C-alpha positions as CSV (number, residue, x, y, z in Angstrom):
1,M,-25.7,-29.7,14.7
2,N,-29.4,-29.9,14.9
3,N,-29.8,-26.3,16.1
4,R,-30.1,-23.4,13.7
5,F,-28.0,-21.1,15.9
6,A,-25.1,-23.6,15.9
7,Y,-25.3,-24.0,12.2
8,W,-25.2,-20.2,11.5
9,G,-22.4,-19.9,14.1
10,Y,-20.5,-22.6,12.2
11,I,-20.9,-20.7,8.9
12,L,-19.9,-17.4,10.3
13,A,-16.9,-18.8,12.2
14,L,-15.8,-20.7,9.1
15,I,-16.0,-17.7,6.8
16,G,-14.2,-15.6,9.5
17,G,-11.4,-18.1,9.9
18,I,-10.9,-18.2,6.1
19,L,-10.7,-14.4,6.0
20,I,-8.2,-14.4,8.8
21,I,-6.0,-16.9,6.9
22,V,-6.4,-14.8,3.7
23,F,-5.4,-11.6,5.4
24,G,-2.5,-13.3,7.1
25,L,-1.2,-14.6,3.7
26,L,-1.6,-11.1,2.3
27,G,0.4,-9.8,5.2
28,L,3.2,-12.2,4.3
29,I,3.2,-11.0,0.7
30,G,2.8,-7.3,1.4
31,N,1.6,-4.8,3.9
32,S,-1.8,-5.6,5.3
33,L,-4.3,-3.3,6.9
34,G,-5.4,-6.1,9.2
35,S,-2.4,-5.6,11.5
36,V,-3.3,-2.0,12.1
37,F,-6.8,-2.8,13.5
38,S,-5.8,-5.9,15.5
39,P,-4.7,-5.9,19.2
40,A,-2.2,-8.6,18.3
41,G,-0.9,-6.6,15.3
42,Y,-0.2,-3.6,17.6
43,Y,2.3,-5.6,19.6
44,L,3.7,-7.9,16.9
45,S,5.2,-6.6,13.7
46,G,5.2,-7.6,10.0
47,A,5.7,-11.3,9.3
48,M,5.2,-12.3,12.9
49,Y,1.7,-10.9,12.9
50,S,1.0,-12.7,9.6
51,I,2.2,-16.0,11.0
52,V,0.1,-15.6,14.2
53,A,-2.9,-14.6,12.1
54,I,-2.6,-17.7,9.9
55,I,-2.3,-20.0,13.0
56,I,-5.4,-18.3,14.6
57,G,-7.3,-18.7,11.3
58,V,-6.5,-22.4,11.0
59,I,-7.6,-22.9,14.6
60,C,-10.8,-21.0,13.9
61,V,-11.5,-23.1,10.7
62,I,-10.9,-26.3,12.6
63,G,-12.9,-25.2,15.7
64,S,-15.9,-23.9,13.7
65,K,-17.2,-27.4,13.4
66,S,-17.5,-27.6,17.2
67,V,-19.0,-24.2,17.8
68,G,-21.9,-25.8,19.6
69,I,-19.6,-27.0,22.4
70,L,-19.1,-24.6,25.2
71,V,-15.3,-24.9,25.4
72,W,-14.8,-24.3,21.6
73,A,-17.3,-21.4,21.6
74,I,-15.2,-19.7,24.3
75,V,-12.0,-20.5,22.5
76,L,-13.4,-19.1,19.2
77,L,-14.6,-16.0,21.1
78,V,-11.2,-15.3,22.5
79,L,-9.4,-15.9,19.2
80,G,-11.9,-13.6,17.4
81,I,-11.1,-10.9,19.9
82,V,-7.3,-11.4,19.5
83,S,-7.3,-11.5,15.7
84,G,-9.4,-8.4,15.1
85,G,-10.6,-7.2,11.7
86,I,-13.6,-8.4,9.8
87,G,-12.6,-12.0,10.1
88,G,-12.4,-11.7,13.8
89,V,-15.8,-10.0,14.0
90,L,-17.3,-12.9,12.0
91,V,-15.6,-15.4,14.4
92,I,-16.9,-13.5,17.4
93,L,-20.5,-13.5,16.0
94,G,-20.2,-17.2,15.2
95,A,-19.0,-18.0,18.7
96,L,-21.8,-15.9,20.2
97,L,-24.4,-17.8,18.1
98,G,-22.7,-21.0,19.3
99,L,-23.1,-19.9,22.9
100,V,-26.7,-19.0,22.3
101,S,-27.3,-22.4,20.9
102,I,-25.8,-24.0,23.9
103,F,-27.9,-22.1,26.4
104,V,-31.2,-22.2,24.5
105,K,-31.2,-26.0,23.9
106,S,-34.7,-27.3,24.3
């Protein structure tokens, strides 16, 4: 990752993925506000949303290393939109920075 945009996209996607995992774990323990603000949380309820959020968070943490690759940037963008919340916003911003780094390569 020799590009600054890709590096900052990696940092944002990593932090966002960690937050998604934390909110998913909190949702398993008790009620979480993340499910209220998420499109996935609207259709899924309780523990199912929490399990889906943890899976999405793990995929975001793993994919954050490859945010400078077009396919992973698009996958992270979609996962950020689906997960919602502050973690999802950070993943979306990281994916957008990854896309910028792809299209601005010099």
